[in-house]
C-alpha positions in Angstrom: 14.8 13.9 23.6 12.4 12.2 21.2 9.8 9.7 22.5 10.7 6.5 20.6 7.2 5.1 21.0 5.7 8.2 19.3 8.4 7.9 16.6 7.4 4.3 16.0 3.7 5.2 15.9 4.4 7.9 13.3 6.6 5.4 11.4 3.7 2.9 11.2 1.2 5.6 10.2 3.4 7.2 7.5 4.0 3.8 6.0 0.3 3.2 5.9 -0.3 6.6 4.3 2.1 5.7 1.6 0.7 2.2 1.2 -2.9 3.5 1.1 -2.0 6.0 -1.6 -0.1 3.3 -3.6 -3.1 1.0 -3.7 -5.7 3.7 -4.2 -6.0 3.6 -7.9 -5.9 -0.2 -8.1 -8.1 -1.0 -5.1 -10.9 -2.9 -6.8 -10.0 -6.1 -5.1 -8.3 -4.4 -2.1 -11.1 -2.0 -1.2 -11.9 -3.4 2.3 -8.2 -3.0 3.3 -8.1 0.4 1.8 -11.2 1.6 3.7 -9.9 0.0 6.9 -6.7 2.0 6.7 -8.7 5.2 6.2 -10.6 4.5 9.4 -7.7 5.3 11.6 -4.4 6.2 9.9 -5.0 9.9 9.5 -7.2 10.3 12.6 -4.3 8.8 14.7 -1.7 10.9 12.8 -3.7 14.0 13.5 -4.1 13.0 17.2 -0.3 12.7 17.5 0.2 16.0 15.7 -2.1 17.6 18.3 -0.3 15.9 21.2 3.1 17.3 19.9 1.7 20.8 19.3 1.6 22.0 22.9 4.4 24.5 22.3 3.2 25.6 18.9 4.7 28.9 17.6 3.5 31.3 15.0 6.6 30.5 13.0 5.3 26.9 12.5 2.1 28.3 11.0 4.1 30.5 8.6 6.2 27.4 7.7 3.1 25.4 6.9 1.8 28.2 4.7 5.1 28.4 2.8 5.1 24.5 2.5 1.7 24.5 1.0 2.5 27.3 -1.5 5.7 25.5 -2.5 4.4 22.0 -2.9 1.0 23.0 -4.4 3.0 24.8 -7.1 5.2 21.8 -7.6 2.4 19.4 -7.9 0.5 21.8 -10.2 3.4 21.4 -12.6 4.1 17.7 -11.9 0.5 16.5 -12.6 0.4 18.6 -15.7 3.6 17.0 -16.8 2.0 13.5 -16.2 -1.0 14.7 -18.4 -3.4 14.7 -15.4 -4.6 18.0 -16.7 -5.2 19.4 -20.2 -4.1 22.9 -19.2 -1.6 24.0 -16.6 -3.6 24.2 -13.3 -2.3 27.2 -11.6 -4.6 27.0 -8.6 -4.3 27.1 -4.8 -7.9 26.9 -3.6 -8.2 23.1 -3.6 -5.1 21.3 -2.2 -3.6 18.6 -4.3 -4.2 15.0 -3.1 -2.3 14.9 0.3 -1.7 18.6 0.8 -5.1 19.1 2.6 -3.3 17.9 5.7 -0.8 20.8 5.5 -3.6 23.3 5.2 -5.7 21.8 8.0 -2.7 21.5 10.2 -2.1 25.2 9.7 -5.7 26.0 10.9 -5.4 23.7 13.9 -2.1 25.2 14.9 -3.6 28.7 14.6 -6.5 27.7 16.9 -4.2 25.9 19.3 -2.0 29.1 19.5 -5.1 31.1 20.4 -6.3 28.5 22.9 -2.9 28.4 24.6 -3.3 32.1 25.4 -6.5 31.5 27.3 -5.0 29.3 30.0 -8.0 27.0 30.1 -8.7 24.8 33.1 -9.8 21.2 33.0 -13.5 22.0 32.8 -13.0 24.6 30.1 -11.0 22.2 28.0 -13.8 19.6 28.4 -16.5 22.2 27.3 -14.3 23.2 24.4 -14.0 19.6 23.2 -17.8 19.0 23.6 -18.5 22.1 21.5 -15.9 21.0 18.9 -17.4 17.5 18.7 -20.9 18.9 18.3 -19.8 21.2 15.5 -17.8 18.4 13.8 -20.7 15.9 14.1 -23.3 18.3 12.7 -21.2 20.0 10.1 -21.4 17.5 7.2 -25.2 17.7 7.2 -25.0 21.3 6.0 -22.0 21.0 3.6 -24.1 21.1 0.4 -26.0 24.2 1.6 -22.8 26.0 2.6 -21.1 25.2 -0.7 -24.1 26.4 -2.6 -24.4 29.7 -0.7 -20.7 30.5 -0.8 -20.6 29.3 -4.5 -22.7 32.4 -5.4 -19.8 34.6 -4.5 -16.8 32.2 -5.1 -17.3 30.1 -8.2 -16.1 26.5 -7.8 -16.3 26.5 -4.0 -16.6 23.0 -2.6 -16.0 21.2 0.7 -12.4 20.6 -0.5 -11.7 24.3 -0.8 -8.8 25.0 1.5 -9.7 21.7 3.1 -12.3 23.5 5.3 -14.6 20.4 5.9 -11.8 18.0 6.7 -10.4 20.7 9.1 -13.7 20.6 10.9 -14.3 16.9 10.7 -10.8 15.9 12.0 -10.4 18.8 14.5 -11.6 16.7 17.5 -8.7 14.2 17.0 -6.2 17.1 17.0 -7.5 18.7 20.1 -8.0 15.6 22.1 -4.3 15.0 21.5 -3.5 18.7 22.2 -5.2 18.6 25.7 -3.8 15.1 26.6 -1.1 15.0 29.2 2.0 12.8 28.9 0.8 10.7 31.8 -2.6 10.0 30.2 -0.9 9.3 26.9 1.4 6.7 28.4 -1.5 5.2 30.3 -3.5 4.7 27.2 -0.5 3.2 25.3 -0.1 0.5 28.1 -3.7 -0.6 28.7 -2.9 -4.1 27.3 0.2 -5.5 29.0 -0.1 -9.0 27.6 1.2 -9.2 24.0 -1.2 -12.1 23.1 -4.2 -10.2 24.4 -3.6 -7.0 22.6 -2.9 -8.6 19.2 -5.9 -10.9 19.6 -8.1 -8.0 20.3 -6.7 -6.1 17.3 -7.2 -9.1 15.0 -10.8 -9.7 16.2 -11.7 -6.0 15.9 -10.1 -5.8 12.4 -12.1 -8.8 11.2 -15.3 -7.2 12.5 -14.4 -4.0 10.8 -13.8 -5.8 7.5 -17.3 -7.3 7.7 -18.8 -4.0 8.6 -17.1 -2.3 5.6 -18.4 -5.1 3.4 -21.9 -4.6 4.7 -21.8 -0.8 4.5 -19.4 0.3 1.8 -20.4 3.9 1.9 -18.6 4.2 5.2 -15.5 5.0 3.2 -17.0 8.4 2.3 -17.6 9.0 6.0 -14.0 8.3 6.8 -12.7 10.7 4.2 -14.2 13.6 6.2 -14.5 16.0 3.3 -17.9 14.9 1.9 -21.3 16.1 2.8 -24.1 13.8 4.1 -25.6 13.4 0.7 -22.7 11.2 -0.2 -23.2 8.6 2.5 -26.8 8.7 3.6 -29.9 8.4 1.5 -32.2 11.4 0.9 -34.9 9.4 2.7 -32.8 9.0 5.9 -33.5 11.3 8.8 -31.1 13.6 10.6 -31.0 11.2 13.5 -29.8 8.4 11.2 -27.1 10.7 9.9 -26.0 11.6 13.5 -25.7 7.9 14.3 -23.5 7.3 11.2 -21.1 10.1 12.1 -20.9 9.1 15.7 -20.1 5.5 14.6 -17.3 7.1 12.5 -15.7 8.7 15.5 -16.2 5.7 17.7 -14.5 3.4 15.1 -11.6 5.8 14.5 -10.9 6.5 18.1 -11.3 2.8 19.0 -8.8 1.6 16.3 -6.4 4.4 17.1 -6.5 3.2 20.7 -5.6 -0.3 19.7 -2.8 0.8 17.3 -1.3 2.9 20.2 -1.2 -0.2 22.3 0.9 -2.2 19.8 3.6 0.5 19.5 6.9 -0.3 21.1 9.7 1.9 22.3 12.4 -0.3 20.7 14.7 1.2 18.1 13.3 -0.1 14.7 13.8 0.8 11.0 10.4 2.6 11.1 11.6 4.7 14.0 13.6 6.8 11.5 10.5 6.9 9.2 8.5 8.4 12.1 11.2 11.0 12.9 11.3 11.9 9.2 7.6 11.6 8.5 7.2 15.1 7.1 9.7 14.4 4.3 8.0 11.1 3.4 4.6 12.7 3.5 5.5 15.7 1.3 7.4 13.8 -1.4 5.8 10.3 -1.7 3.1 11.3 -4.3 5.9 11.9 -6.8 6.3 8.1 -6.8 2.6 7.4 -6.4 1.4 9.6 -9.3 4.1 8.1 -11.5 3.1 4.6 -10.5 -0.5 5.4 -11.4 0.6 5.8 -15.0 0.9 2.0 -15.4 -2.1 -0.2 -15.8 -0.5 -3.7 -16.1 -1.0 -4.3 -12.3 -4.7 -4.7 -13.1 -4.1 -8.1 -14.7 -2.2 -9.5 -11.7 -3.7 -11.7 -9.0 -4.8 -10.0 -5.9 -2.1 -11.5 -3.6 0.6 -10.5 -6.2 -0.7 -7.0 -6.3 -0.8 -6.8 -2.5 2.8 -8.1 -2.2 4.1 -5.8 -4.9 2.4 -2.7 -3.5 3.7 -3.5 0.0 7.3 -3.8 -1.2 7.0 -0.6 -3.3 5.6 1.2 -0.2 8.5 0.0 1.9 11.0 1.2 -0.8 9.4 4.6 -1.0 9.4 5.0 2.8 13.0 3.8 3.0 14.3 6.2 0.4 12.3 9.3 1.5 12.9 8.6 5.2 16.7 8.1 4.8 19.1 10.5 6.5 20.6 11.4 3.1 17.3 12.4 1.6 16.3 14.4 4.7 19.6 16.3 4.5 19.2 16.9 0.8 15.7 18.4 1.2 16.0 20.1 4.6 16.0 23.6 3.1 12.8 22.7 1.1 11.0 21.2 4.0 11.8 24.2 6.3 11.1 27.1 4.0 10.6 29.6 6.8 14.0 29.0 8.2 15.5 28.9 4.7 14.1 32.4 3.9 15.4 33.7 7.2 18.8 32.4 6.3 18.7 33.8 2.8 17.5 37.3 3.7 19.3 37.4 7.0 16.2 38.6 8.8 17.7 37.7 12.1 21.3 38.5 13.2 22.1 34.8 13.7 24.2 32.2 12.1 21.9 30.6 9.4 23.4 27.2 9.7 23.0 27.0 13.5 19.5 28.3 13.2 18.6 25.5 10.7 20.3 22.9 12.9 18.4 24.1 16.0 15.0 24.0 14.2 15.6 20.5 12.9 16.5 19.3 16.4 13.4 20.8 18.0 
C-alpha cells in the first residue's frame, strides 16, 4: 500500500519541478523564487527516491537506461524541430535538460544494489555516508581539472557528461534516504505538531533564504550541483572558503527539505495523484516547457501577472500529465523494460499481468 504522505510530498515536488522549469527562461524578475526552489526541490526528491529504493532490482536499472535512450532520442528530435539546434543533435553523452536525473538515478540504484549485498551494520552505514559526504563536498573543487584531463581522450567532456558531477553532488541525499528507516522518516515528518508553528518557521526561514539569495546570487550555481568551483567562488578565494560554501549548500538543502517534509499531510488531495504519477509528469513536461519557451510576449507582462500565469500553466501541465488517462496511454513508454519483455516474450508469463504487477509495485 502506498504511503499517502510520501505521495503528497512527491506531488508537491513534481509540481515545483514543472513550475521551476516553466519560469526558467523568464526568471529575470522571479530569480529569487527560482533559486529558492532549486535549493530543495530536487534534493528532497532525490532523498525520497533513495528512501523508496530499499528493494531496488537490476531490472529497474535496465528500465532507467532504456528510458534515457528513448527520451534522449525523442528530445534530440523535438528540440531540433523547435529550432534549438542548427543540425540534428544525435548525441547521448550529455543528457537533455531534465534527463540528468534519470542517468544519475541509474548510477545511484546500481550503487545501492551493490551496497544491499554487503549487509552493512549501523556503524558501517555511518562511515559510508561520511565518506560519501567528503567526496561530494570536495569533488567540485577538482571538476575543471578532471574535465581537462579526460577531455584529452574524450573531446567535449564536461561536468554534464552522463551527469557525473550531479551524481556525485546529490548522492548524499539519495543515500541518507536509502539508509533511513520508516520509523525515523515518520519521526522527522512529525517534529512540528502545531500547524501554526511549522508554517511560521517555514515562512521565516523562506524570507531569510530570499535575503541570502539576494546577497549571494552565485548560490544558484552551487545548488545546481553540476558546476565546478570556478563558477561560484572567486579565483582569489581559498579552498577553506569553498568548503564553507558547499557545506552551506548541504545545510540549506537538508534544512529546507526537513521543513517541507513537516508540512506534508496524509490526506487524499489532487496532488496525491501527481505524486503517484510523478515519473510520467517528469518525463513529458518539457514538451510543454520547450514549446512555451518559443513565445516572448510574457516578457512585457507585469511580474505578478507572469507569476500567476506560470502558476496556472504549471497546474495545467501537472493535471494533464498526472491524469489516469495519460498514465494509461503512456504506460508502455514509461516502462520500456516490461514492454520489451512482453513484445519478445522473454519470460513465459502473461504480458498484461506482468505490466499490471510492475505498475502496482
